[in-house]
C-alpha positions in Angstrom: -24.8 0.3 27.0 -21.1 0.1 27.8 -20.1 2.1 30.8 -16.5 3.3 31.4 -14.5 5.2 33.9 -12.3 7.7 32.0 -8.9 8.8 33.1 -7.3 11.6 31.1 -3.7 12.7 31.2 -3.2 16.0 29.5 -0.1 18.2 28.8 0.3 21.6 27.2 3.3 20.8 25.1 3.9 21.1 21.4 1.6 18.2 20.5 2.3 15.2 18.4 2.4 15.5 14.6 -0.3 13.6 12.8 2.1 11.3 10.9 3.5 10.2 14.3 0.1 10.1 15.9 -1.1 7.5 13.4 1.8 5.2 14.4 1.9 5.7 18.2 0.5 2.3 19.2 2.5 0.4 16.5 5.0 -2.0 18.1 8.6 -0.9 17.8 7.7 2.5 16.4 9.7 5.2 18.3 10.9 8.7 17.8 13.5 8.4 20.5 17.1 7.4 19.8 17.2 4.9 22.7 13.5 3.9 22.7 12.1 0.4 22.1 8.7 1.5 20.8 7.0 -1.0 23.1 5.5 1.2 25.9 2.3 2.5 24.2 1.8 -0.7 22.2 2.0 -2.8 25.4 -0.2 -0.3 27.3 -2.8 -0.5 24.6 -2.7 -4.3 24.6 -3.2 -4.4 28.4 -6.2 -2.1 28.0 -7.7 -4.3 25.3 -7.2 -7.4 27.4 -9.3 -5.7 30.1 -12.0 -4.6 27.6 -10.8 -1.0 27.8 -9.4 1.5 25.4 -6.4 3.8 25.2 -6.9 6.9 23.0 -4.8 9.9 22.0 -5.8 13.3 20.9 -3.2 15.9 20.0 -3.1 19.4 18.4 0.0 21.2 17.3 0.9 23.9 19.8 -1.9 22.9 22.2 -0.7 19.7 23.7 -1.8 16.0 24.0 -4.4 14.1 25.9 -4.3 10.4 26.5 -7.6 8.8 27.7 -7.8 5.5 29.4 -11.3 4.0 29.3 -11.8 1.3 31.9 -15.1 -0.7 31.9 -17.3 -0.7 35.0 
């Protein structure tokens, strides 16, 4: 059985649209005019290299939660 410590970061903003959510961890994808699109892709890669996971859950009008799962 895999065991993880879970760290959740949650906001109560407008949420992330599902079409954007499906591309969040894609290198060079950004919704910002000056963004590089590398932040979340790099973060996810670092988590994978440490046998962890980076997950996102979002609902329109209810906010977004990012979960970092770090192996014990």
